[in-house]
C-alpha positions as CSV (number, residue, x, y, z in Angstrom):
1,X,-11.3,-14.2,0.9
2,X,-12.0,-13.1,-2.4
3,X,-8.9,-13.6,-4.8
4,X,-9.3,-11.3,-7.6
5,X,-6.6,-13.6,-9.6
6,X,-6.0,-12.8,-13.5
7,X,-5.2,-9.5,-12.2
8,X,-3.5,-8.7,-15.7
9,X,-5.9,-9.8,-17.4
10,X,-7.1,-6.4,-16.2
11,X,-4.8,-4.5,-18.2
12,X,-4.4,-4.3,-21.6
13,X,-2.8,-2.3,-23.5
14,X,-3.8,-1.4,-27.3
15,X,-0.2,-2.4,-29.4
16,X,2.5,-4.4,-28.8
17,X,3.3,-3.7,-24.6
18,X,6.3,-4.8,-22.7
19,X,6.3,-5.1,-19.0
20,X,8.3,-3.9,-16.9
21,X,8.8,-4.5,-12.8
22,X,9.0,-1.8,-10.6
23,X,9.6,-1.8,-7.0
24,X,9.6,-5.1,-5.4
25,X,6.8,-5.3,-7.3
26,X,4.4,-6.0,-11.0
27,X,6.0,-3.8,-13.5
28,X,4.7,-3.8,-16.8
29,X,6.7,-2.7,-20.2
30,X,6.6,-2.7,-23.7
31,X,7.0,-1.5,-27.9
32,X,4.1,0.3,-28.4
33,X,2.4,0.5,-31.7
34,X,-0.8,2.9,-30.8
35,X,-0.3,4.9,-27.3
36,X,-4.1,3.8,-26.5
37,X,-4.2,1.7,-22.6
38,X,-7.6,0.6,-21.8
39,X,-8.0,-1.5,-18.8
40,X,-10.6,-3.7,-17.9
41,X,-10.9,-5.4,-14.6
42,X,-11.8,-9.4,-14.0
43,X,-13.7,-10.7,-11.2
44,X,-12.7,-14.3,-10.7
45,X,-13.6,-16.4,-7.0
46,X,-10.6,-18.2,-6.2
47,X,-11.9,-19.4,-2.2
48,X,-8.4,-19.6,-0.2
49,X,-7.6,-21.2,3.1
50,X,-11.0,-20.0,4.6
51,X,-12.8,-21.7,7.1
52,X,-15.5,-21.6,10.0
53,X,-14.5,-20.7,13.2
54,X,-14.0,-23.3,16.0
55,X,-14.6,-23.2,19.7
56,X,-12.1,-20.3,20.3
57,X,-13.7,-18.4,16.7
58,X,-10.5,-18.2,15.4
59,X,-10.7,-18.9,11.1
60,X,-9.5,-22.6,10.6
61,X,-7.6,-22.9,7.4
62,X,-9.1,-24.7,4.4
63,X,-6.3,-26.5,2.3
64,X,-6.8,-26.3,-1.1
65,X,-4.1,-29.0,-2.2
66,X,-4.2,-32.8,-2.5
67,X,-3.3,-35.1,0.3
68,X,-0.5,-36.9,-1.2
69,X,1.5,-33.5,-1.9
70,X,1.3,-32.6,2.0
71,X,1.7,-36.4,3.6
72,X,5.0,-36.6,4.6
73,X,6.7,-38.8,6.9
74,X,6.0,-37.9,10.0
75,X,2.4,-36.8,9.3
76,X,-0.2,-38.9,6.5
77,X,-3.0,-35.7,6.8
78,X,-2.6,-32.2,7.9
79,X,-5.5,-30.6,10.7
80,X,-7.1,-28.7,8.2
81,X,-7.8,-31.3,5.5
82,X,-9.3,-33.6,7.5
83,X,-13.3,-34.3,7.0
84,X,-16.4,-36.3,7.4
85,X,-14.8,-38.8,4.2
86,X,-11.8,-39.9,6.7
87,X,-14.5,-41.8,9.2
88,X,-12.8,-44.4,10.5
89,X,-9.7,-44.3,8.8
90,X,-6.0,-43.8,11.0
91,X,-4.2,-40.6,11.1
92,X,-0.9,-39.2,11.8
93,X,-1.3,-35.5,12.3
94,X,1.5,-33.1,13.7
95,X,0.9,-29.6,15.6
96,X,1.1,-26.8,18.0
97,X,-1.0,-27.4,20.5
98,X,-3.6,-24.3,21.3
99,X,-5.4,-25.3,24.1
100,X,-6.3,-28.3,26.5
101,X,-9.4,-29.2,29.0
102,X,-10.0,-31.9,31.0
103,X,-13.4,-33.0,31.2
104,X,-12.8,-34.9,33.8
105,X,-10.5,-38.1,34.8
106,X,-11.2,-40.3,32.4
107,X,-12.1,-37.6,29.3
108,X,-9.5,-34.4,27.8
109,X,-10.0,-32.8,24.2
110,X,-7.0,-30.6,22.8
111,X,-6.6,-28.4,20.1
112,X,-4.2,-28.7,17.9
113,X,-3.0,-25.9,14.9
114,X,-1.5,-26.6,11.7
115,X,-0.9,-23.9,9.1
116,X,-3.8,-25.8,7.3
117,X,-6.8,-25.4,10.3
118,X,-7.2,-26.5,13.5
119,X,-8.6,-30.1,14.8
120,X,-10.0,-31.3,17.8
121,X,-8.7,-34.8,20.0
122,X,-9.9,-36.4,22.1
123,X,-8.3,-39.3,25.2
124,X,-10.9,-41.3,26.5
125,X,-10.3,-43.8,29.2
126,X,-13.6,-45.9,28.1
127,X,-12.4,-46.7,24.6
128,X,-8.2,-47.9,25.3
129,X,-7.0,-49.6,28.1
130,X,-6.8,-47.6,31.2
131,X,-2.6,-48.0,31.9
132,X,-2.3,-46.5,28.2
133,X,-4.9,-44.2,29.1
134,X,-2.8,-42.6,32.4
135,X,-0.2,-42.5,30.1
136,X,-1.5,-40.2,27.5
137,X,-3.3,-38.4,30.3
138,X,0.1,-37.6,31.8
139,X,1.6,-36.6,28.5
140,X,-1.2,-34.0,27.9
141,X,-1.6,-33.1,31.7
142,X,1.7,-31.4,30.9
143,X,1.1,-29.3,27.6
144,X,2.1,-26.3,27.6
145,X,0.9,-23.3,25.1
146,X,2.7,-24.0,21.0
147,X,4.6,-27.4,22.1
148,X,4.7,-29.2,19.3
149,X,3.3,-32.8,19.2
150,X,2.8,-36.0,17.1
151,X,-0.8,-37.5,17.2
152,X,-2.0,-40.6,15.5
153,X,-5.8,-41.8,16.1
154,X,-8.7,-42.6,14.3
155,X,-11.0,-40.3,12.8
156,X,-14.4,-40.3,14.1
157,X,-17.7,-38.2,13.7
158,X,-18.6,-35.9,16.5
159,X,-21.2,-36.7,19.0
160,X,-24.5,-35.5,18.2
161,X,-25.5,-31.8,19.2
162,X,-22.0,-31.4,19.6
163,X,-20.7,-30.9,15.8
164,X,-19.7,-26.5,14.8
165,X,-20.5,-26.0,11.5
166,X,-18.9,-27.8,8.9
167,X,-16.7,-29.2,11.5
168,X,-18.9,-32.6,12.3
169,X,-15.5,-34.8,13.4
170,X,-12.5,-36.0,16.0
171,X,-9.5,-37.2,16.8
172,X,-9.7,-40.6,18.6
173,X,-6.2,-40.6,20.3
174,X,-4.3,-44.2,20.2
175,X,-0.8,-42.8,20.6
176,X,0.5,-38.9,21.4
177,X,4.4,-38.2,21.3
178,X,6.3,-34.2,22.1
179,X,8.0,-33.1,19.4
180,X,8.8,-30.0,21.4
181,X,7.9,-28.3,24.8
182,X,7.5,-24.7,24.1
183,X,8.7,-22.4,26.8
184,X,6.9,-19.4,28.2
185,X,5.4,-17.0,25.6
186,X,5.8,-14.0,25.3
187,X,2.4,-13.7,23.7
188,X,-0.2,-16.6,23.0
189,X,-0.6,-15.9,18.8
190,X,-4.3,-17.6,19.1
191,X,-5.6,-15.1,21.6
192,X,-6.9,-12.5,19.1
193,X,-8.5,-9.7,21.5
194,X,-5.5,-9.7,24.0
195,X,-2.4,-9.5,20.8
196,X,0.7,-7.3,21.9
197,X,1.8,-4.2,20.6
198,X,3.3,-4.0,17.1
199,X,6.8,-4.0,18.0
200,X,6.5,-6.6,20.6
201,X,5.4,-9.0,17.6
202,X,7.8,-7.6,15.2
203,X,10.4,-8.5,17.8
204,X,8.3,-12.2,17.5
205,X,7.4,-12.5,13.9
206,X,7.5,-16.4,14.1
207,X,4.8,-16.6,16.3
208,X,3.0,-14.0,14.9
209,X,3.2,-15.1,11.5
210,X,1.9,-18.4,13.2
211,X,-2.2,-15.9,13.2
212,X,-4.5,-17.5,10.3
213,X,-5.0,-14.0,9.7
214,X,-0.9,-13.8,8.6
215,X,-0.7,-17.3,7.2
216,X,-4.1,-16.3,5.2
217,X,-2.1,-12.9,3.6
218,X,1.2,-14.7,3.5
219,X,-0.4,-17.6,1.1
220,X,-2.5,-15.4,-1.1
221,X,0.2,-12.7,-1.6
222,X,2.0,-16.6,-2.9
223,X,-1.0,-17.3,-5.1
224,X,-0.8,-13.7,-6.1
225,X,2.4,-14.2,-7.7
226,X,1.8,-17.2,-9.3
227,X,-1.5,-16.5,-10.9
228,X,0.8,-13.1,-11.9
229,X,3.7,-15.2,-13.8
230,X,1.5,-17.4,-15.1
231,X,-1.2,-15.1,-16.6
232,X,2.1,-13.1,-18.1
233,X,4.3,-16.7,-19.4
234,X,1.1,-17.1,-21.4
235,X,0.5,-14.0,-22.6
236,X,4.3,-13.7,-24.3
237,X,6.3,-11.9,-21.8
238,X,9.6,-12.5,-20.6
239,X,11.1,-12.3,-17.0
240,X,13.9,-10.9,-16.6
241,X,15.9,-10.5,-13.4
242,X,17.6,-6.9,-12.7
243,X,21.1,-6.4,-11.0
244,X,20.7,-5.7,-7.3
245,X,23.5,-3.5,-7.2
246,X,23.6,-0.7,-9.2
247,X,25.2,3.2,-8.6
248,X,23.6,6.4,-7.5
249,X,21.0,8.0,-9.8
250,X,19.5,10.8,-9.5
251,X,15.6,9.9,-9.6
252,X,14.1,11.4,-6.9
253,X,13.8,9.1,-3.8
254,X,17.0,8.1,-1.4
255,X,19.1,5.9,-2.0
256,X,21.0,2.8,-0.1
257,X,24.1,2.9,0.2
258,X,26.7,-0.1,-0.5
259,X,30.2,0.1,-0.2
260,X,33.1,-1.7,-2.1
261,X,36.7,-2.5,-1.2
262,X,37.3,-1.9,-4.6
263,X,38.8,1.7,-3.9
264,X,37.9,4.0,-0.3
265,X,34.7,6.3,-1.9
266,X,32.9,3.7,-4.5
267,X,30.3,2.4,-3.4
268,X,27.2,0.4,-5.2
269,X,23.6,1.1,-5.0
270,X,20.1,-0.4,-4.0
271,X,18.4,0.3,-7.0
272,X,14.6,2.6,-6.6
273,X,14.0,0.4,-9.3
274,X,14.7,-1.1,-12.3
275,X,13.6,2.0,-13.9
276,X,16.9,2.1,-16.7
277,X,17.7,-1.3,-16.5
278,X,14.0,-2.4,-18.0
279,X,15.0,0.6,-21.5
280,X,18.2,-1.6,-21.8
281,X,15.9,-4.4,-22.3
282,X,13.4,-2.5,-24.5
283,X,16.6,-0.8,-26.2
284,X,17.9,-5.0,-27.0
285,X,14.2,-5.9,-28.2
286,X,12.5,-7.4,-25.6
287,X,9.2,-6.3,-26.5
288,X,7.5,-7.8,-23.6
289,X,9.1,-8.1,-20.5
290,X,8.1,-8.0,-16.7
291,X,9.2,-8.4,-13.3
292,X,8.7,-9.1,-9.8
293,X,11.5,-6.8,-8.8
294,X,12.5,-6.2,-5.2
295,X,13.5,-1.9,-4.7
296,X,14.5,0.2,-2.1
297,X,14.2,4.0,-0.9
298,X,15.7,5.1,2.2
299,X,12.1,7.3,3.6
300,X,10.1,8.1,6.7
301,X,7.5,5.0,7.2
302,X,4.1,4.8,7.6
303,X,1.8,2.2,7.0
304,X,1.8,1.7,3.6
305,X,5.1,2.4,3.0
306,X,8.6,0.5,3.2
307,X,11.8,0.7,2.7
308,X,12.4,-2.7,0.4
309,X,9.1,-3.1,-1.2
310,X,7.9,-5.0,-4.1
311,X,6.4,-3.6,-6.6
312,X,4.6,-5.8,-8.8
313,X,-15.1,-8.7,-6.3
314,X,-17.0,-6.8,-8.2
315,X,-15.2,-4.5,-10.1
316,X,-17.0,-2.0,-12.8
317,X,-15.5,-1.6,-15.6
318,X,-14.1,-0.3,-17.8
319,X,-12.1,1.8,-15.3
320,X,-12.3,5.8,-15.3
321,X,-10.2,7.9,-16.0
322,X,-9.6,11.5,-14.3
323,X,-6.9,13.7,-15.4
324,X,-4.8,15.5,-13.0
325,X,-6.1,18.7,-13.2
326,X,-9.9,17.2,-12.4
327,X,-8.7,14.9,-10.0
328,X,-6.4,18.3,-7.3
329,X,-9.5,20.4,-8.4
330,X,-12.7,18.2,-7.1
331,X,-10.4,15.5,-4.8
332,X,-8.0,17.5,-3.7
333,X,-5.1,14.3,-4.2
334,X,-3.7,13.1,-7.2
335,X,-5.1,9.8,-5.5
336,X,-8.6,10.8,-4.0
337,X,-11.0,8.3,-2.4
338,X,-14.0,8.9,-5.2
339,X,-16.2,6.7,-2.5
340,X,-17.9,9.6,-0.6
341,X,-18.6,12.9,-2.3
342,X,-17.0,16.4,-0.3
343,X,-16.2,17.4,-3.6
344,X,-13.7,20.7,-4.0
345,X,-15.4,23.5,-5.8
346,X,-13.4,26.2,-7.4
347,X,-14.2,30.0,-7.0
348,X,-12.0,31.6,-9.3
349,X,-13.5,34.9,-9.6
350,X,-12.4,35.6,-5.6
351,X,-8.6,34.7,-6.7
352,X,-7.1,37.8,-5.8
353,X,-3.4,37.1,-8.0
354,X,-3.7,36.2,-11.5
355,X,-1.3,33.1,-10.0
356,X,-3.4,31.8,-7.4
357,X,-6.5,29.0,-6.8
358,X,-9.1,29.5,-4.4
359,X,-11.2,26.5,-4.0
360,X,-13.5,25.9,-1.3
361,X,-14.7,22.3,0.6
362,X,-18.3,23.0,1.4
363,X,-19.1,20.3,4.4
364,X,-23.0,19.6,5.2
365,X,-24.3,20.5,9.0
366,X,-20.7,20.3,9.2
367,X,-21.5,23.5,12.4
368,X,-23.7,19.9,14.3
369,X,-20.7,16.8,13.9
370,X,-17.5,18.8,13.8
371,X,-16.3,19.7,16.9
372,X,-14.0,21.3,18.4
373,X,-12.1,18.8,19.5
374,X,-12.3,16.7,15.3
375,X,-11.2,20.7,14.3
376,X,-7.7,20.7,16.7
377,X,-6.0,17.7,14.6
378,X,-7.6,19.6,11.3
379,X,-6.2,23.0,12.1
380,X,-2.6,21.4,12.8
381,X,-2.7,20.3,9.4
382,X,-3.4,23.5,8.2
383,X,-0.9,25.2,9.3
384,X,2.1,21.9,8.9
385,X,0.2,22.1,4.9
386,X,0.8,26.2,4.8
387,X,4.5,26.1,5.7
388,X,4.3,23.3,3.0
389,X,3.5,25.7,-0.5
390,X,0.4,23.1,-0.1
391,X,-1.8,26.4,-0.2
392,X,-1.3,30.1,1.1
393,X,-4.3,30.6,3.2
394,X,-7.1,28.2,4.4
395,X,-9.5,29.4,6.5
396,X,-12.8,27.6,8.0
397,X,-16.2,29.3,8.6
398,X,-19.5,28.3,10.7
399,X,-22.3,29.5,8.2
400,X,-25.1,31.5,9.5
401,X,-27.8,33.0,9.7
402,X,-25.7,37.0,8.9
403,X,-23.4,34.7,6.5
404,X,-20.2,33.1,7.4
405,X,-18.0,33.8,10.8
406,X,-13.6,33.6,11.1
407,X,-13.7,37.0,8.9
408,X,-10.8,38.4,10.4
409,X,-8.5,41.0,7.8
410,X,-6.4,38.0,6.8
411,X,-9.2,36.1,5.2
412,X,-9.4,35.8,1.7
413,X,-13.2,36.0,1.8
414,X,-12.5,39.3,3.7
415,X,-10.0,40.4,1.2
416,X,-12.2,40.0,-1.5
417,X,-15.4,41.5,0.3
418,X,-12.8,44.9,0.4
419,X,-13.2,46.1,3.6
420,X,-12.2,46.6,6.6
421,X,-15.2,45.4,8.9
422,X,-15.6,42.2,11.2
423,X,-19.2,41.9,10.3
424,X,-21.3,41.3,7.8
425,X,-24.4,43.7,8.9
426,X,-22.7,46.8,8.2
427,X,-23.0,47.1,4.2
428,X,-26.3,44.9,2.2
429,X,-24.5,45.5,-0.8
430,X,-21.9,43.0,1.7
431,X,-24.3,40.6,2.5
432,X,-25.5,40.4,-1.1
433,X,-21.7,39.4,-2.3
434,X,-21.4,36.6,0.6
435,X,-25.2,35.5,0.2
436,X,-24.3,35.0,-4.4
437,X,-21.4,33.2,-3.1
438,X,-22.5,30.5,-0.9
439,X,-25.3,29.8,-3.0
440,X,-22.7,29.5,-5.7
441,X,-20.8,26.9,-3.5
442,X,-24.0,25.2,-2.7
443,X,-23.9,26.6,0.7
444,X,-26.1,26.5,3.6
445,X,-27.0,27.6,7.1
446,X,-24.8,25.5,9.5
447,X,-22.7,24.5,6.9
448,X,-19.0,23.9,7.9
449,X,-16.5,26.2,5.3
450,X,-13.4,25.8,4.1
451,X,-11.9,28.3,1.8
452,X,-8.0,27.8,0.6
453,X,-6.3,30.2,-1.4
454,X,-2.8,27.9,-3.5
455,X,-0.6,29.3,-6.3
456,X,-0.5,27.7,-9.8
457,X,3.6,27.8,-9.4
458,X,3.4,24.9,-7.2
459,X,2.4,21.4,-8.6
460,X,0.6,19.8,-5.4
461,X,-0.1,16.3,-6.2
462,X,-2.0,16.5,-2.6
463,X,-3.8,20.4,-2.2
464,X,-4.4,21.1,1.4
465,X,-8.2,20.5,1.2
466,X,-7.7,17.7,0.0
467,X,-6.3,16.9,3.1
468,X,-9.0,17.9,4.8
469,X,-11.3,16.5,2.6
470,X,-9.5,13.0,4.0
471,X,-9.8,13.6,7.3
472,X,-13.4,14.9,7.1
473,X,-14.5,12.3,5.7
474,X,-13.0,10.0,8.4
475,X,-14.5,11.8,10.8
476,X,-18.1,11.8,9.5
477,X,-17.7,8.1,8.5
478,X,-16.8,7.4,12.3
479,X,-19.6,9.3,12.8
480,X,-22.2,7.4,10.7
481,X,-23.0,10.5,8.6
482,X,-21.7,9.2,5.8
483,X,-20.9,5.9,4.5
484,X,-17.5,4.9,3.1
485,X,-18.4,1.5,2.5
486,X,-15.5,-1.3,2.8
487,X,-16.3,-4.3,0.2
488,X,-16.9,-1.0,-2.9
489,X,-13.5,-0.5,-5.2
490,X,-13.8,2.5,-7.4
491,X,-10.8,1.8,-9.6
492,X,-9.3,5.3,-11.3
493,X,-6.6,6.1,-14.1
494,X,-5.2,9.2,-13.1
495,X,-3.4,10.8,-16.9
496,X,-2.6,14.2,-18.0
497,X,0.2,14.9,-15.6
498,X,2.1,18.1,-15.8
499,X,5.8,16.4,-17.3
500,X,7.4,18.8,-14.9
501,X,6.9,20.6,-11.6
502,X,8.0,23.9,-10.2
503,X,10.4,23.9,-6.7
504,X,9.2,27.2,-5.3
505,X,6.1,29.3,-5.4
506,X,7.7,31.3,-8.2
507,X,6.8,31.5,-12.1
508,X,10.8,31.6,-12.6
509,X,11.4,28.9,-9.9
510,X,13.5,25.6,-11.3
511,X,12.1,23.1,-12.7
512,X,12.3,19.5,-11.8
513,X,10.7,16.1,-13.2
514,X,7.3,15.7,-11.6
515,X,8.2,11.4,-11.8
516,X,10.8,11.3,-13.6
517,X,13.1,12.5,-16.4
518,X,12.4,9.7,-18.4
519,X,8.9,10.3,-19.3
520,X,8.0,11.6,-22.8
521,X,5.9,14.4,-23.0
522,X,2.3,14.6,-24.4
523,X,2.5,15.1,-28.6
524,X,0.3,17.4,-28.4
525,X,2.1,19.9,-26.0
526,X,5.9,18.4,-28.4
527,X,6.1,22.5,-29.3
528,X,5.9,24.2,-25.2
529,X,8.8,21.8,-24.6
530,X,11.0,24.2,-26.1
531,X,9.0,27.7,-25.3
532,X,7.2,27.3,-21.9
533,X,8.4,24.0,-20.3
534,X,5.9,24.9,-17.6
535,X,3.1,23.6,-19.5
536,X,3.7,20.2,-21.0
537,X,2.0,17.5,-19.6
538,X,3.4,13.8,-19.7
539,X,2.7,10.5,-20.8
540,X,2.2,10.0,-17.2
541,X,-0.6,7.5,-15.8
542,X,-1.7,6.1,-11.9
543,X,-3.9,4.1,-10.6
544,X,-5.6,4.4,-8.1
545,X,-7.9,2.3,-6.0
546,X,-9.7,4.2,-2.8
547,X,-7.4,6.4,-2.1
548,X,-4.4,4.0,-2.9
549,X,-1.8,4.7,-5.6
550,X,-1.7,0.9,-6.6
551,X,0.8,2.2,-9.3
552,X,2.1,3.7,-12.1
553,X,3.7,4.3,-15.1
554,X,4.8,6.0,-17.9
555,X,5.4,6.5,-22.2
556,X,9.7,7.4,-22.4
557,X,11.4,9.1,-24.1
558,X,13.0,7.4,-26.5
559,X,15.3,9.1,-28.7
560,X,19.1,10.8,-28.0
561,X,18.4,14.3,-28.8
562,X,15.0,14.4,-26.5
563,X,16.7,12.9,-23.9
564,X,19.5,14.3,-23.8
565,X,17.8,18.4,-24.5
566,X,15.6,17.8,-21.1
567,X,18.6,17.4,-18.9
568,X,20.4,19.7,-19.8
569,X,17.6,22.8,-21.1
570,X,15.0,22.7,-19.6
571,X,15.4,20.5,-15.7
572,X,19.7,21.4,-15.9
573,X,22.0,18.8,-14.4
574,X,25.7,19.7,-14.4
575,X,27.7,17.6,-16.3
576,X,28.8,14.8,-14.1
577,X,24.3,14.1,-13.2
578,X,24.7,13.5,-16.8
579,X,27.1,11.9,-17.0
580,X,25.3,9.0,-14.9
581,X,22.8,8.6,-17.8
582,X,25.8,8.1,-20.4
583,X,24.8,4.7,-20.3
584,X,20.9,5.4,-21.1
585,X,22.0,8.7,-24.0
586,X,24.0,6.3,-25.8
587,X,21.0,3.6,-25.7
588,X,18.3,5.7,-27.2
589,X,20.7,6.1,-29.9
590,X,21.0,3.1,-30.7
591,X,17.8,2.6,-32.4
592,X,16.2,2.2,-29.3
593,X,11.9,1.4,-30.3
594,X,9.4,3.3,-28.7
595,X,8.3,2.1,-25.1
596,X,6.4,2.3,-22.0
597,X,4.7,0.4,-19.7
598,X,3.1,0.3,-15.9
599,X,4.2,-1.1,-12.6
600,X,1.9,-2.3,-10.0
601,X,3.0,-2.2,-6.0
602,X,2.8,-5.6,-5.4
603,X,2.3,-5.1,-1.7
604,X,-0.3,-2.4,-1.6
605,X,-2.5,-5.3,-4.0
606,X,-2.0,-7.8,-1.8
607,X,-2.7,-6.1,0.9
608,X,-5.9,-4.3,-0.7
609,X,-6.9,-8.1,-1.9
610,X,-6.8,-9.4,2.1
611,X,-7.7,-5.8,3.7
612,X,-5.0,-5.0,5.5
613,X,-4.5,-1.8,6.9
614,X,-0.6,-1.8,6.9
615,X,2.1,-3.7,4.4
616,X,3.3,-5.0,7.4
617,X,0.6,-7.5,7.8
618,X,1.2,-9.2,4.0
619,X,4.9,-9.0,4.2
620,X,6.6,-12.8,6.1
621,X,9.3,-10.2,7.9
622,X,8.9,-6.7,7.5
623,X,10.1,-3.5,8.8
624,X,9.3,-1.2,11.9
625,X,8.0,1.5,11.7
626,X,11.5,3.1,12.3
627,X,13.3,1.1,9.7
628,X,14.0,-2.0,11.7
629,X,14.4,-5.3,11.8
630,X,13.5,-5.7,15.5
631,X,13.7,-9.8,15.4
632,X,16.9,-10.2,13.6
633,X,17.7,-6.6,14.9
634,X,19.3,-5.0,11.8
635,X,20.5,-2.6,10.6
636,X,23.5,-3.6,13.0
637,X,26.4,-0.7,14.2
638,X,29.5,-2.2,12.1
639,X,32.4,-3.3,13.8
640,X,35.8,-1.1,13.8
641,X,37.8,-3.4,11.3
642,X,34.9,-4.4,9.1
643,X,34.8,-0.2,8.7
644,X,38.3,0.1,8.0
645,X,38.5,-2.7,5.1
646,X,35.5,-0.4,3.3
647,X,38.1,2.5,3.3
648,X,35.1,4.6,5.8
649,X,35.2,6.3,9.3
650,X,32.0,7.2,11.5
651,X,31.6,11.1,11.9
652,X,29.1,11.8,14.7
653,X,25.9,13.5,13.6
654,X,26.8,17.3,15.9
655,X,23.3,18.3,18.2
656,X,21.0,20.5,17.1
657,X,21.2,23.9,17.8
658,X,18.5,25.0,20.6
659,X,16.7,28.1,19.0
């Protein structure tokens, strides 16, 4: 496993950057004398917990620590650190029994595992007294999988022809003692190809965490956070902890409320991020601050999201930069995966309204590779995407000898052609116009063509064609038509975001903050803030890797006057809501310096470093897909007395009415 150590050496800011922590992750912020954010990533190889496959095909974990640090009163060595250099020495080890194999009445093998690797134990009658062997044999025969034992013995070379890779030693048993006999396990964590469902494993997380893969992931996470802290300390940053109990403020995501006995109806809120606290620290003069902060958001879960989370190879440098407009126009997403092509093409000349965008996605030979069963989920996604205003209408067409298929009256192509026919053979001019369009977007016979129309009034983080591109890319990759290399890391800076987003598909729709209401407008657009705020860009930047947002940050508003104008005149927050930010506005008005920063999602970063598909594989005790801790059985129902103490009562939800 390659750990890209010195992660924060990759993020350099021209000027003095402060760092702050957002979410359960790593966040940087600082006072700036220059706005230029420059980033480079440096590759560091750090072999952590890697080893060779043992008899059962599982990976042994190689200890990188010095022996005296791991020795205890119960062991002299771990299972993963004994080598040929220890041959002839006495050793005492402890671990879980992975398997027992009786070759004959006089020869038995035990595979022992601890958190650092596996070790083969050998009980042989010819080398000890028959009475002692019989005693050992009796104990070994009763061992169940994952029983815990203590073994004393002599390190020896494996017989010639039985060594496996670098594993050339075994431990000849002198004495074996059972520390704890394991009852029948719900599942065997050592059989990789026969694991139960994720919910079953989460319900017995202590067993699941015995798997070498998860052991390695958690240790790499620990190494990563230690590297981060060391780097930040060496570069003059101050690690400051911000409160876990805050108050509810409208920053975008739904919050977790924490009732208190102070008075009925009074609640804390768990912080979505230390956003406001880090700005207070900037105002206080801590010009270099960082934090690995736990953040909480009451959102629907997915593989790359948890309700509580941590912010915090050869790599091409400097990273590519894309504006938000380029990213959404070419890839249909503000976090595009650029490891494969399938770029979206803008076709503005066929747009039917001045406030609409017309665009196309050409899938080469798509009619051949995208089957009807592949189109079904794409069609369903398009339908849902249109209902979310990501597009007005998106249609699919096959390119053939006679033009394109599927030209119903409602399609953008038919409306552009301006006729009510259903084919293209009723006019040479019409055929010519279609052929010119196909030539312009690079479409040929046998291709699959998606045409989409969306409104300029809606600011799309992801467009319908962006979703189509991702789905089609996966289908073609699975069918070996295109390659999306897993070992290639395409880092991107996404910049020049719109500062505000319209809530509805209307030119007069109310504006909301695209990210949060504290981002500073781009200096070039400052005058537009007072005349046409919908066209203002913000000083926000996201760091994206292979279609995943690793983190984001911005330069903040640092004057009370400008912050108050955004709250009152643009976002039109009512006085009650503005009062929740009175502490922030007051701090900005008392000599707050210009400042900004970035927050990196530590959970996602470790998932990338370990090649894990889910954040749950890099968190020791994660929540399930529905936000529950299956093992600890939380959240739990509060008792009547608990509710009464906090002045709460439960209001049953009314069942949804059938249409």
